[in-house]
C-alpha positions in Angstrom: 0.0 -0.2 -0.1 2.7 2.5 0.9 4.6 1.8 -2.1 1.3 2.2 -4.3 1.1 5.6 -2.5 4.4 6.3 -3.5 4.3 5.8 -6.9 1.0 8.0 -7.5 2.8 10.8 -5.8 5.7 10.3 -8.0 3.5 10.2 -10.7 2.0 13.6 -10.3 5.2 15.2 -9.7 7.5 13.4 -12.3 4.9 12.9 -14.5 5.9 8.9 -14.5 3.4 6.0 -15.0 3.1 4.4 -12.0 2.4 0.4 -11.9 -0.7 0.8 -9.5 -3.1 -2.0 -10.1 -5.6 -1.3 -7.0 -7.6 2.3 -7.1 -6.4 4.6 -4.1 -9.0 6.1 -2.0 -6.5 9.2 -2.0 -3.4 10.6 -0.5 -3.9 13.9 1.5 -0.9 16.0 2.1 -0.3 19.0 5.0 -1.0 21.6 2.3 -4.7 21.1 1.5 -4.2 18.8 -1.5 -5.3 15.4 -2.4 -3.8 12.9 -4.7 -6.9 10.9 -6.0 -6.5 7.6 -8.4 -9.3 7.7 -10.3 -8.6 4.4 -11.9 -5.5 2.4 -11.8 -2.2 4.6 -13.0 -4.5 7.7 -13.5 -3.6 10.0 -10.3 -5.2 13.7 -10.1 -4.4 15.9 -7.9 -6.9 17.8 -5.8 -7.2 20.9 -4.1 -9.9 20.2 -1.2 -11.0 23.5 1.1 -12.8 22.2 4.1 -13.1 25.1 6.3 -13.7 25.0 10.3 -17.4 26.2 10.7 -19.3 26.8 14.3 -21.7 24.3 15.1 -24.9 25.9 13.9 -28.2 24.5 13.9 -30.0 23.7 10.8 -26.9 24.7 9.1 -27.0 21.2 7.1 -30.2 22.3 5.6 -31.7 25.1 3.6 -33.7 27.3 5.7 -37.6 28.2 4.6 -40.8 26.3 3.7 -40.9 23.5 1.4 -42.6 25.8 -1.1 -39.9 28.3 -1.1 -37.8 28.6 -4.1 -39.9 26.1 -5.8 -40.0 26.4 -9.4 -41.8 24.5 -12.0 -39.8 23.4 -15.0 -42.0 22.5 -18.0 -40.8 22.5 -21.6 -41.2 21.0 -25.3 -38.0 19.9 -27.4 -38.9 19.5 -30.7 -36.0 18.3 -33.4 -37.4 18.3 -36.4 -36.1 16.0 -39.5 -34.8 19.1 -41.5 -32.6 20.1 -38.7 -34.7 22.7 -37.0 -35.2 22.9 -33.3 -38.1 24.2 -31.3 -38.3 25.0 -27.6 -41.3 25.6 -25.9 -41.3 27.0 -22.7 -44.9 25.7 -20.8 -46.4 26.0 -17.7 -45.3 28.6 -15.0 -41.6 28.8 -15.7 -42.1 32.5 -16.6 -42.6 33.5 -13.2 -41.8 37.2 -12.8 -39.1 37.0 -10.3 -37.1 34.8 -12.8 -37.4 37.1 -15.8 -34.3 39.4 -16.0 -34.2 41.2 -19.3 -31.8 44.0 -18.2 -28.0 44.3 -18.0 -27.0 41.2 -20.0 -30.0 39.2 -18.7 -32.1 37.0 -21.1 -35.7 36.3 -20.8 -36.9 32.9 -21.6 -39.5 33.1 -23.9 -42.6 31.2 -24.7 -41.1 29.8 -28.1 -37.3 29.4 -29.4 -36.7 28.2 -32.8 -33.4 28.2 -34.5 -31.8 25.6 -37.1 -29.5 23.8 -35.3 -25.9 24.2 -36.3 -26.2 27.9 -37.2 -25.3 30.1 -34.7 -25.2 33.6 -36.5 -29.3 34.0 -36.0 -29.1 32.2 -32.8 -26.7 34.5 -31.3 -28.7 37.7 -31.6 -28.5 40.1 -28.6 -31.7 40.4 -26.1 -33.6 43.1 -27.0 -32.5 44.0 -30.6 -35.4 42.3 -32.3 -34.8 39.3 -31.7 -37.8 38.6 -29.9 -41.5 40.3 -29.5 -41.5 40.6 -26.0 -42.0 38.4 -22.8 -44.6 35.8 -23.0 -44.9 36.1 -27.1 -43.4 33.6 -29.5 -39.5 34.2 -30.3 -38.5 33.7 -33.6 -34.7 33.4 -34.1 -33.2 32.5 -37.8 -35.4 34.9 -39.9 -39.0 34.5 -41.3 -42.1 35.4 -40.2 -44.0 33.5 -37.2 -47.0 32.4 -40.0 -44.6 31.0 -42.1 -42.8 29.2 -39.6 -46.6 27.7 -38.1 -47.2 26.3 -41.8 -44.0 25.2 -42.2 -44.1 23.1 -38.8 -47.7 21.8 -39.7 -46.2 20.0 -42.9 -42.9 18.7 -40.7 -42.2 15.7 -39.2 -40.7 15.4 -35.8 -37.5 13.4 -35.7 -37.7 13.8 -31.7 -39.9 15.1 -29.4 -38.6 15.6 -25.2 -41.0 16.6 -22.7 -40.0 18.1 -19.2 -41.9 18.4 -16.0 -40.6 18.6 -13.1 -40.4 20.8 -10.0 -36.9 22.1 -8.5 -36.5 23.7 -5.3 -34.0 26.4 -6.1 -32.6 27.9 -2.6 -29.9 30.1 -1.5 -26.3 28.6 -0.9 -24.4 30.3 2.0 -21.1 29.4 3.2 -22.7 28.1 6.8 -24.7 25.4 4.6 -22.8 22.2 5.0 -24.3 20.1 2.2 -23.0 22.7 -0.2 -19.7 21.9 -2.0 -18.6 24.3 -4.8 -16.4 21.9 -7.8 -14.0 24.2 -9.9 -13.0 23.0 -13.1 -10.4 24.5 -15.3 -10.2 24.3 -19.2 -7.3 23.2 -21.5 -3.8 24.3 -20.7 -4.8 25.7 -17.3 -4.7 24.1 -13.7 -6.5 24.6 -10.5 -4.1 27.7 -9.8 -6.1 29.7 -12.1 -9.0 29.4 -9.4 -6.7 30.5 -6.9 -8.6 33.5 -6.1 -12.0 32.2 -6.1 -10.9 29.2 -4.0 -9.3 31.5 -1.1 -12.5 34.1 -1.4 -15.2 31.1 -0.9 -13.1 29.3 1.8 -12.9 32.3 3.8 -16.9 32.9 3.4 -16.9 29.3 4.9 -17.5 27.3 1.8 -16.3 23.8 1.2 -14.3 24.0 -2.5 -13.0 21.3 -4.7 -10.7 22.2 -7.8 -9.1 19.2 -9.8 -5.8 19.2 -12.1 -7.1 17.7 -15.3 -5.3 14.5 -16.2 -2.2 15.8 -18.1 -2.4 19.6 -16.2 -0.6 21.0 -13.0 0.4 17.8 -10.8 -1.6 15.4 -12.1 -0.4 12.2 -14.1 0.4 12.9 -17.8 -0.2 9.7 -19.7 1.6 9.4 -23.1 -1.4 7.7 -24.7 -3.5 10.1 -26.9 -6.6 8.1 -25.7 -6.3 9.4 -22.1 -7.0 12.9 -23.4 -10.5 12.3 -24.9 -13.7 14.3 -23.8 -15.1 10.8 -22.4 -11.6 9.8 -20.6 -11.7 13.1 -18.9 -15.6 13.2 -18.3 -15.2 9.9 -16.4 -12.5 11.6 -14.1 -14.5 14.6 -13.3 -17.4 12.0 -12.7 -15.1 9.9 -10.1 -14.0 13.5 -8.7 -17.4 14.6 -8.3 -19.2 11.4 -6.9 -16.3 11.2 -4.2 -16.9 14.6 -2.8 -20.4 15.5 -3.8 -23.0 16.3 -1.2 -26.8 17.2 -1.1 -26.4 20.8 -3.0 -23.5 21.0 -5.4 -22.3 23.8 -7.8 -20.2 23.5 -10.6 -18.2 26.2 -11.9 -16.0 25.7 -15.2 -14.1 27.7 -17.4 -13.6 27.5 -21.0 -13.8 23.5 -21.8 -14.4 22.8 -18.4 -17.8 24.1 -18.9 -18.5 21.2 -21.0 -17.6 18.9 -18.1 -20.0 20.9 -15.8 -22.7 20.3 -18.3 -22.0 16.5 -18.4 -22.4 16.3 -14.7 -25.6 18.8 -14.8 -27.0 16.5 -17.1 -25.9 13.1 -15.2 -27.0 14.1 -11.7 -29.7 16.3 -12.3 -30.5 15.9 -8.9 -27.4 16.4 -7.1 -26.3 19.6 -9.0 -28.4 22.9 -7.6 -26.5 25.6 -9.9 -24.0 25.8 -12.3 -21.5 28.7 -13.7 -19.9 28.9 -17.2 -17.3 31.1 -17.7 -16.1 31.9 -21.1 -17.6 28.4 -22.2 -19.1 29.0 -25.6 -22.0 28.1 -27.2 -24.2 24.7 -27.0 -22.8 22.7 -29.9 -21.6 19.2 -30.0 -17.8 19.2 -30.1 -15.8 18.1 -32.9 -11.7 18.4 -33.4 -10.7 21.2 -35.8 -9.0 19.5 -38.7 -7.3 23.2 -39.6 -6.2 23.2 -35.8 -2.7 24.0 -35.0 -2.8 21.4 -32.3 -3.1 18.9 -35.0 0.6 19.3 -36.1 2.8 16.7 -35.2 4.2 16.8 -32.2 8.0 17.6 -33.0 6.5 20.7 -34.8 4.6 21.5 -31.8 7.5 21.3 -29.7 9.3 23.6 -31.6 6.2 26.3 -31.5 5.5 25.7 -27.9 7.4 28.8 -26.6 5.3 30.6 -28.9 1.9 29.2 -27.4 2.2 30.8 -24.2 3.0 34.5 -25.7 0.0 33.6 -28.2 -2.1 32.7 -25.1 -1.3 35.9 -23.5 -2.2 37.9 -26.3 -5.5 36.1 -26.6 -6.5 35.2 -23.5 -5.9 38.7 -21.3 -7.3 42.2 -22.4 -3.9 43.8 -21.7 -0.5 42.2 -21.9 1.4 43.9 -19.0 3.9 42.5 -16.7 0.8 42.0 -14.3 -0.5 39.7 -16.9 2.4 38.0 -17.7 2.7 36.8 -14.0 -0.9 35.9 -13.9 0.2 33.6 -16.8 3.0 32.0 -15.0 1.2 31.8 -11.6 -1.8 30.4 -13.3 0.3 27.6 -15.1 -1.6 28.5 -18.4 -0.6 26.6 -21.0 2.3 25.0 -19.2 1.7 21.4 -20.6 3.6 19.3 -23.0 3.0 19.7 -26.6 1.7 15.8 -27.0 -0.8 17.0 -24.0 -2.0 20.1 -25.8 -2.6 18.0 -29.1 -4.2 15.2 -27.7 -6.4 17.5 -25.8 -7.6 19.6 -28.7 -7.7 16.3 -31.2 -9.6 14.5 -28.3 -12.6 17.1 -28.1 -15.3 14.9 -29.3 -18.5 15.0 -28.1 -21.7 14.4 -30.8 -24.1 14.0 -27.5 -23.4 17.6 -26.4 -25.6 19.8 -28.9 -28.4 22.1 -28.6 -30.9 19.4 -27.4 -28.8 18.3 -24.7 -28.4 21.8 -23.2 -32.0 22.4 -23.6 -32.8 19.6 -21.3 -30.8 21.1 -18.4 -33.4 22.8 -15.7 -30.6 23.8 -13.3 -30.0 27.6 -12.9 -26.9 28.8 -14.9 -24.9 32.0 -14.5 -22.8 32.6 -17.7 -19.8 35.2 -17.4 -18.2 36.4 -20.5 -15.3 38.3 -20.9 -16.0 41.0 -23.7 -12.3 41.1 -24.7 -12.2 37.5 -25.3 -10.5 36.1 -28.4 -11.4 32.9 -28.1 -15.1 32.9 -27.6 -17.2 35.3 -29.4 -20.0 36.8 -27.2 -22.7 35.7 -29.6 -21.7 32.1 -28.8 -22.4 32.7 -24.9 -25.6 34.8 -26.1 -26.7 31.7 -27.6 -26.2 29.3 -24.7 -28.3 31.9 -22.8 -31.3 31.4 -25.4 -31.2 27.6 -25.2 -31.0 26.9 -21.3 -34.2 27.4 -19.4 -32.9 29.2 -16.5 -30.0 31.6 -17.5 -28.5 34.7 -16.6 -25.6 36.5 -18.8 -23.4 39.0 -17.1 -20.9 40.8 -19.8 -17.6 42.0 -18.0 -16.4 44.9 -20.3 -12.7 44.8 -18.9 -12.1 41.1 -19.4 -11.1 38.8 -21.3 -10.7 34.8 -21.6 -8.9 34.4 -18.2 -11.7 37.2 -16.5 -11.0 35.2 -13.2 -7.7 36.3 -13.4 -8.1 39.8 -14.6 -10.9 40.9 -12.4 -11.4 38.4 -9.7 -12.9 40.7 -7.4 -16.1 41.4 -9.9 -16.2 37.5 -10.9 -16.2 36.6 -7.0 -19.2 39.0 -6.1 -20.8 37.9 -9.5 -20.5 34.2 -8.2 -21.4 34.9 -4.7 -24.3 36.7 -5.5 -25.5 34.4 -7.6 -24.7 31.3 -4.9 -27.1 33.2 -2.6 -30.0 33.9 -5.4 -33.4 32.2 -5.1 -36.3 32.5 -7.0 -38.5 34.5 -4.0 -36.0 37.3 -4.3 -37.3 40.3 -6.5 -35.6 40.3 -9.7 -31.8 39.2 -10.5 -29.2 38.9 -8.1 -27.9 42.6 -7.6 -24.4 41.7 -8.6 -25.9 41.1 -12.2 -27.3 44.7 -12.3 -23.5 46.0 -12.4 -22.1 47.2 -15.6 -18.4 47.4 -15.2 
């Protein structure tokens, strides 16, 4: 057992593959990090922060009566054979306290209709002619409602999904012992990019969990491309989630990490309480790009690797000063091998994660987008907000792709207000009305 633990730690620190045959429970270190073997020979470093809370009666359960925060989620999702998707919001989901149509908020219209795979029209910002008003039919993608109605009568649906459930959405406070915050980074990063958020929420009394993806940070880095496919990484996140999850869990993802949050929210709808997506992009299925620079041979990528960090600095930060260079270094952004980068980008294959998959989610979602992001266009996050049932969209003018590093105070405030929000409150969270 001792030798297996040692091999697991050496695997994380030196990048060597251990000869473990039995999964480890975990190896705890004195600095708050754990080394968890999610499967034989595959060890992830995890930052697990458990604050010391005073004994408070009723802290393990959300306060209030059983009707507080209760929302009836009812919608019909129809996918036609010609590729057109129609999402109809039914029931009482259009309650006044859930409508948030200003300062980046998105009102859930009665009907959303769009062509699957066409991001241009679907990304029309709210308030720019995309919808006639709350409660009325929303037509996205051109054409009049009358023409759409006549076309719909002549079409044959390929798939119809009816969602009818009740969810209790409550405030998540640091004193609540049943709340866990999961932070998942994207390609080329590490759990270090969440330092400001982890410190902030631990000080407020929250339990936090932040893993390093395989090949990133201090996690093991198998030299097999199959170890970095979406399905392999998603199963890693499933193992981490099942290990640390409690009754109410909040998922926070950045960039590629948003896809794993979506996957977990879809797989565990009763355990995932809220989701926060930071610069995650649109609700489209993942397919590796044939033209990507990361599809070059590994030897070529190795020669280009010194330029990758500089390119990421130019595209990932609104400014490129000494502060941003230090943040890039401290956050370990793109501090991974060329082999891992190529395998990660080539392994982004997730055909199930399409618009229908996202439309099925009934969990409240906060979307945060840095307006200077050169990786993810704002239209993609706007499109995501249109597809999701309960979504807040917040645009940060001074942020870019690494907005949690650039504007940590504002991001922390937004995240905290969303955690405290519940539907019985009047209007959206107060912080979401800020325009900075």
